[in-house]
C-alpha distance (Angstrom), angle and dihedral (degrees) to the residues before:
residue distance angle dihedral
M1 . . .
S2 3.77 . .
D3 3.83 127.5 .
R4 3.79 115.9 20.5
T5 3.78 132.2 -152.2
D6 3.77 121.5 -109.1
G7 3.78 87.8 -96.4
G8 3.79 91.6 62.9
I9 3.82 94.3 -107.7
P10 3.79 126.3 116.5
P11 3.82 118.0 -97.0
Y12 3.77 116.3 -104.3
D13 3.81 94.8 -103.4
D14 3.80 91.0 57.1
L15 3.79 93.9 55.5
P16 3.80 116.2 108.7
R17 3.80 117.4 -113.2
D18 3.78 130.6 -132.6
E19 3.79 126.0 -137.6
A20 3.82 90.7 -84.0
G21 3.80 92.1 55.0
A22 3.80 95.1 -108.8
P23 3.82 120.6 140.4
V24 3.77 112.6 -108.3
G25 3.80 113.3 -134.7
W26 3.79 96.8 171.0
G27 3.77 116.0 118.8
V28 3.81 95.9 21.2
F29 3.83 89.2 113.8
G30 3.81 95.6 31.7
A31 3.79 134.8 -69.1
G32 3.82 95.5 -87.0
D33 3.81 97.5 42.7
T34 3.80 117.7 139.8
V35 3.84 98.3 168.0
G36 3.79 101.1 66.7
R37 3.76 118.9 -171.9
M38 3.80 91.1 -6.3
N39 3.81 81.9 86.0
L40 3.80 85.5 78.1
Q41 3.82 90.6 68.6
S42 3.80 92.4 88.5
P43 3.83 122.2 174.6
E44 3.80 87.4 -104.3
A45 3.84 91.7 53.0
V46 3.78 91.4 48.9
A47 3.81 92.6 48.8
A48 3.80 90.4 49.9
A49 3.80 90.4 48.6
A50 3.79 90.2 55.6
Q51 3.78 88.2 64.7
S52 3.81 88.1 69.1
V53 3.80 89.3 72.9
V54 3.82 107.1 93.4
R55 3.81 105.7 138.1
G56 3.79 105.0 30.9
A57 3.80 91.8 -125.4
V58 3.80 111.5 156.3
F59 3.81 124.6 -155.6
P60 3.83 119.6 -171.5
L61 3.80 107.9 -147.3
N62 3.77 98.0 -163.3
A63 3.81 122.8 111.0
P64 3.82 117.2 -147.6
Q65 3.79 111.0 -78.0
D66 3.82 90.5 -121.5
L67 3.82 98.6 41.3
F68 3.79 95.0 106.3
D69 3.76 100.0 66.8
P70 2.95 116.8 -159.5
P71 3.80 91.8 23.4
L72 3.77 118.5 -114.4
Y73 3.81 126.6 -112.8
G74 3.77 94.0 26.9
R75 3.80 94.1 -66.9
G76 3.79 117.9 150.5
A77 3.81 128.2 -112.4
I78 3.78 117.5 -103.4
R79 3.82 117.2 -109.9
H80 3.79 114.7 -147.5
T81 3.77 121.8 -170.2
R82 3.81 125.6 -176.9
L83 3.80 112.0 -145.1
P84 3.84 114.1 -152.9
S85 3.79 120.9 -145.9
P86 3.82 115.8 -131.5
G87 3.77 115.4 -80.6
G88 3.79 95.9 16.8
T89 3.82 92.0 -76.7
G90 3.77 96.9 136.9
F91 3.78 148.4 -44.7
D92 3.77 141.0 -107.8
D93 3.73 124.3 -171.6
V94 3.80 139.8 -150.5
Y95 3.77 133.3 -156.3
D96 3.77 124.6 -157.0
N97 3.80 136.0 170.8
Y98 3.79 82.0 37.1
Y99 3.79 116.9 170.7
P100 3.83 107.1 -173.4
Q101 3.78 91.3 -158.1
A102 3.80 96.4 53.3
S103 3.84 93.0 98.0
S104 3.83 134.8 12.3
Q105 3.78 101.4 -10.4
W106 3.79 154.0 154.7
D107 3.80 124.3 -121.1
A108 3.80 110.6 -137.4
L109 3.81 119.8 -142.2
S110 3.80 88.4 -102.8
H111 3.80 92.8 58.8
V112 3.81 99.5 85.5
A113 3.80 129.5 20.0
Y114 3.78 124.6 -136.5
R115 3.80 87.3 -130.2
P116 3.81 131.1 -15.8
D117 3.80 110.2 -51.7
V118 3.83 92.9 -1.3
F119 3.81 117.4 100.1
Y120 3.81 131.5 170.2
Q121 3.83 110.9 -42.4
G122 3.82 90.7 12.5
V123 3.82 93.5 -70.1
S124 3.80 112.1 162.6
A125 3.80 128.4 -129.5
D126 3.79 87.9 -112.3
D127 3.83 89.7 54.8
V128 3.80 88.7 54.2
A129 3.81 95.6 43.5
R130 3.81 98.1 43.6
E131 3.80 104.0 27.7
G132 3.79 103.4 24.4
R133 3.83 92.0 -123.8
N134 3.82 116.7 -176.5
G135 3.79 90.1 18.7
I136 3.81 127.7 167.4
E137 3.83 91.6 -107.6
A138 3.80 89.0 79.0
W139 3.82 87.7 69.9
A140 3.78 94.6 35.4
Q141 3.78 92.0 57.7
R142 3.80 93.3 55.2
G143 3.81 99.3 30.4
I144 3.79 125.4 -136.8
A145 3.79 115.9 -96.7
G146 3.79 131.0 147.1
R147 3.74 145.5 102.5
G148 3.77 114.5 -43.2
V149 3.79 119.5 -155.9
L150 3.80 122.6 -167.2
L151 3.78 119.2 -143.6
D152 3.80 102.0 -168.4
V153 3.77 95.6 -160.3
A154 3.81 93.3 167.7
R155 3.82 92.2 56.4
A156 3.78 94.3 41.5
L157 3.80 94.2 51.5
E158 3.78 92.9 44.3
A159 3.79 89.5 54.0
A160 3.81 88.1 50.1
G161 3.80 91.1 54.5
R162 3.80 93.7 -106.4
P163 3.80 105.8 102.7
V164 3.79 117.3 -168.3
D165 3.80 122.2 -126.8
P166 3.83 98.7 -145.4
G167 3.80 91.8 -159.2
S168 3.82 94.4 56.0
S169 3.80 130.4 82.8
T170 3.80 91.7 -102.9
A171 3.79 111.8 160.4
L172 3.80 111.5 -142.7
T173 3.77 110.8 -145.6
V174 3.77 132.3 -146.7
D175 3.80 87.1 -105.5
D176 3.84 89.9 55.2
L177 3.79 91.6 52.8
E178 3.78 91.1 45.5
L179 3.78 90.7 51.5
A180 3.79 89.9 54.7
R181 3.81 91.8 44.7
R182 3.79 92.3 52.5
Q183 3.79 91.7 47.2
A184 3.81 88.1 50.5
G185 3.79 90.0 52.1
V186 3.82 94.5 -134.7
E187 3.79 135.6 132.4
F188 3.80 118.3 -152.5
R189 3.80 118.8 -108.5
P190 3.79 129.3 -165.7
G191 3.81 111.4 -85.9
D192 3.83 95.8 23.3
V193 3.77 122.0 149.3
V194 3.81 104.0 -137.9
L195 3.84 113.4 -152.5
L196 3.80 117.8 -160.2
R197 3.78 117.9 -162.5
T198 3.80 117.5 -157.5
G199 3.82 96.6 160.0
F200 3.84 93.8 -114.7
V201 3.82 99.0 133.6
G202 3.82 92.9 51.4
W203 3.82 90.0 44.2
Y204 3.82 91.1 50.2
R205 3.79 91.2 54.0
R206 3.83 89.1 58.8
Q207 3.83 94.7 52.9
H208 3.78 121.3 105.7
E209 3.79 123.0 -124.4
R210 3.80 95.1 -97.5
A211 3.78 92.1 55.9
R212 3.82 91.2 47.4
Q213 3.78 90.8 49.9
A214 3.80 90.1 51.6
M215 3.82 92.1 51.8
A216 3.77 91.1 49.8
R217 3.82 91.1 50.3
G218 3.78 92.6 59.0
R219 3.83 103.3 -85.2
L220 3.78 92.7 112.2
T221 3.78 120.2 143.7
A222 3.79 123.5 172.5
A223 3.76 141.2 167.5
G224 3.81 117.0 -107.9
I225 3.78 145.5 134.5
E226 3.77 116.2 -43.7
H227 3.81 125.0 -98.6
T228 3.80 97.3 -116.0
E229 3.76 140.5 116.8
A230 3.81 88.1 -122.0
M231 3.82 88.1 63.6
A232 3.81 92.2 46.7
R233 3.80 89.3 52.0
Y234 3.82 91.1 48.4
V235 3.80 93.1 51.5
W236 3.83 93.9 47.0
D237 3.78 95.2 45.2
S238 3.82 93.0 46.6
G239 3.81 88.4 76.6
A240 3.79 89.2 -135.7
A241 3.80 121.2 156.1
A242 3.80 90.5 -153.0
F243 3.78 143.3 10.0
V244 3.81 116.9 -149.7
S245 3.79 132.9 -175.3
D246 3.76 140.0 -178.7
A247 3.81 86.5 -133.0
P248 3.83 123.0 93.0
A249 3.82 97.1 -111.2
L250 3.84 108.4 17.4
E251 3.82 85.5 -131.6
V252 3.80 124.5 71.3
W253 3.79 110.5 -79.5
P254 2.96 133.1 -100.0
P255 3.79 102.7 35.1
D256 3.80 122.4 -128.3
P257 3.82 108.7 -105.9
R258 3.80 97.3 -177.0
P259 3.83 114.1 123.2
E260 3.79 89.7 -128.7
A261 3.80 90.0 59.0
A262 3.83 92.8 57.6
P263 2.96 134.9 145.9
F264 3.81 93.0 19.6
G265 3.83 100.8 37.1
F266 3.79 89.1 95.1
L267 3.80 105.1 31.6
H268 3.80 94.1 -169.3
N269 3.81 87.0 74.6
V270 3.77 91.4 60.5
L271 3.80 101.7 30.4
I272 3.81 95.3 49.9
G273 3.82 102.5 20.0
Q274 3.80 98.0 45.5
F275 3.81 107.4 15.8
G276 3.81 98.8 40.6
L277 3.83 87.9 -133.9
A278 3.81 120.7 169.3
I279 3.81 108.1 -128.5
G280 3.79 123.7 -162.4
E281 3.77 123.9 -168.1
L282 3.83 140.2 -175.0
W283 3.81 92.4 19.7
E284 3.81 119.5 166.2
L285 3.83 103.5 -114.6
D286 3.81 107.1 150.8
A287 3.84 99.3 93.0
L288 3.78 91.1 44.9
A289 3.80 90.0 49.1
E290 3.80 92.1 51.5
D291 3.79 90.4 52.0
C292 3.80 92.7 47.6
A293 3.80 90.6 50.9
A294 3.82 90.1 49.4
D295 3.81 98.9 49.5
G296 3.81 99.0 27.6
R297 3.79 93.2 -126.6
H298 3.78 116.0 121.5
E299 3.83 98.4 174.6
F300 3.80 128.3 82.8
L301 3.79 143.6 148.1
L302 3.80 109.1 -78.5
C303 3.81 117.8 -158.8
S304 3.79 129.0 178.4
A305 3.80 134.9 170.9
P306 3.82 110.5 -159.8
L307 3.78 118.9 -156.0
H308 3.79 111.1 -82.2
V309 3.81 96.5 -128.8
T310 3.78 117.5 145.4
G311 3.79 108.2 -122.2
G312 3.82 92.5 4.1
V313 3.80 114.5 166.0
G314 3.80 95.7 -155.1
S315 3.76 144.2 -7.1
P316 3.77 141.8 -154.1
A317 3.81 109.2 -92.6
N318 3.84 96.2 -115.3
A319 3.79 84.9 -173.5
L320 3.79 134.7 160.1
A321 3.81 130.0 -172.5
I322 3.82 112.6 -153.2
K323 3.81 120.4 -166.7
């Protein structure tokens, strides 16, 4: 491979291709890697990210666990029971029917395969099911910390006279993301967590029960990044460790199942299964976006502590932006 990105990884166009024409990201971080692009959050990148903290303003990026009611994608609703100690001396509590990806969440590298029975680094479904390979604990053990950058696509497109309907299958293009990046005044750095705001979480709060029921029953549509190779190239060459959205799937929903759309018709397959990219979804970004618009600074320290569950397939975001 020839020229390399600033993060020490080959550019997209230098990646080998498989028989389906998809870029192969396996092996970039070593044959036994289970961390993926989180490797780009080097100590130097974290130390540089800490310089983004100038006011001490803290923004939790976690929606309530029960906000999405009924839960999307057929997930169940959490059950929370408070357990009183005798004599009113205290309480414990217990959660069951708990889906850690039902609200603001991370997708682990075991969440979606590149193709059936082939996950990141060639791990099989049996490896995931029996051994917990590519589990969330790989990120929990190191922690997630780095520079976050907000691309407020909803605000940028509204200012350009092209407002986004977050609840529609609007495909956000590379040009749309670049418009938001330029308006934010940021350049990507290796190890960044790139946050894309479409306005979905705020939009969802305004929906009546019938609309929420329809979304939960499979009639979900949502704005997100387009299903194209150009978008895959943009994500890889950004040097980002993670891409996060307030939308339910990061990418435009529903995916494109047509054979002619492969391998980019469902970008999760490539972004997770080939790139080892951390994907966050349904994050609470509106308050952070308001602050970024007010002070003109769209970069911050982003910290997250995923659940330390061996073989976990996902985790609540547990994320803070600190400016």
